[in-house]
N, C-alpha and C positions, 0 to 999 in steps of 0.2 A: 392339421397344421394350425398352430396358434398364430393368429394375426399379430398379437403383441410381439411374438418372436421375430416376425418379419420387420415390424416397425423398429424394434431394438437393433436388429442387424444393420439396418440402413440409417439409423440415427434419426428416425422420424417420430412424430407424435401422431396419435390417432385423431380422427375428426372430433371425437368427444372431448379431447384434451386441448383443443384450440377454441377459445370462447366464441368467435364469430362462426366457425364451422359447426360448433356444437349447437348454437341457437338455430342455425339454418337446418341442420339435420333433424333436430327435435321437431321443428315446425313442419318440415316436409314429411317425416314419418307419421306424425299425428294426422296431418291432412290426408295422406295416402291411405292410412288405415280407415279413416272416416269415409273416404270415397269408395273403398271396397266393402264397407260395412263390417269391418273386423274390430272386435274389442281390442283395445291396445292401451297399455300404460308403460311408461319407462320404469325400469327397476329403481328402487330407492337409491341405489348407488350405481352410477354409470359414469365412466366405464367401470366394469367390474372384471374380476378374474374368472373366466369361464371354466377353468381346469376341473373343478369338482363336478360341474355339470357334464362336461365331456366324459369324465371317468364314470359318472353315473350312467350315461348313455351306453358306454361300453359294457359296464357291469350288467345292464338290463338287456344286453344282446343287440343293441342298436335297432330295435324293432320300431316300426313307424309309430306304434302306440306309445312307446316309452319316450321317443324323441318329441312327439306331439305334447305329451304331458309336461316334459321338462320345458319346452318352449312356452307353453301356457303359463307355467309357474313363473317364468321370468318376465314375459312380455304382456301377460294379460292380468294376472292376479297379483303380481309383485310379491310372490311367495318364495323368494330366493332362500330365506332361512329354512323353509320346509325341505327344499331340495337338498340342502346341506345335511339336514337331519336324516333324510332318507338315505343319502349316500353313506353316511356314517353307519347306519344300520346294515346296509348291504355289505360294507367292508367287514363289519363284525361277523356277519353270517358267513361270508366267504372264507374268512380266516378260520372260523370254527369248522368249516368243511375242508380245510386244508388247501384252499384254492388261492391263487394270487389275485390281487386286485390291481 
């Protein structure tokens, strides 16, 4: 389920789209990650469209390893463009094999 779809359906904005909520959310997430000792960085663009990341997870079989890698690319290394490139390669490979993506 896409969070953005729910927000659109109900005519609402997400927390990252409301300046006061965005600042609070960023501070809280950063603080909580530090408390837990988890490396954490916000993506270069936030909010962002997660659809390609979700499709990549599906194409990778939704394995814990794949989901962990995608999560790390988004929230630790800020490597979102790499995920997009990987997904494009997976799409090409699956099309070549005659499989739907």
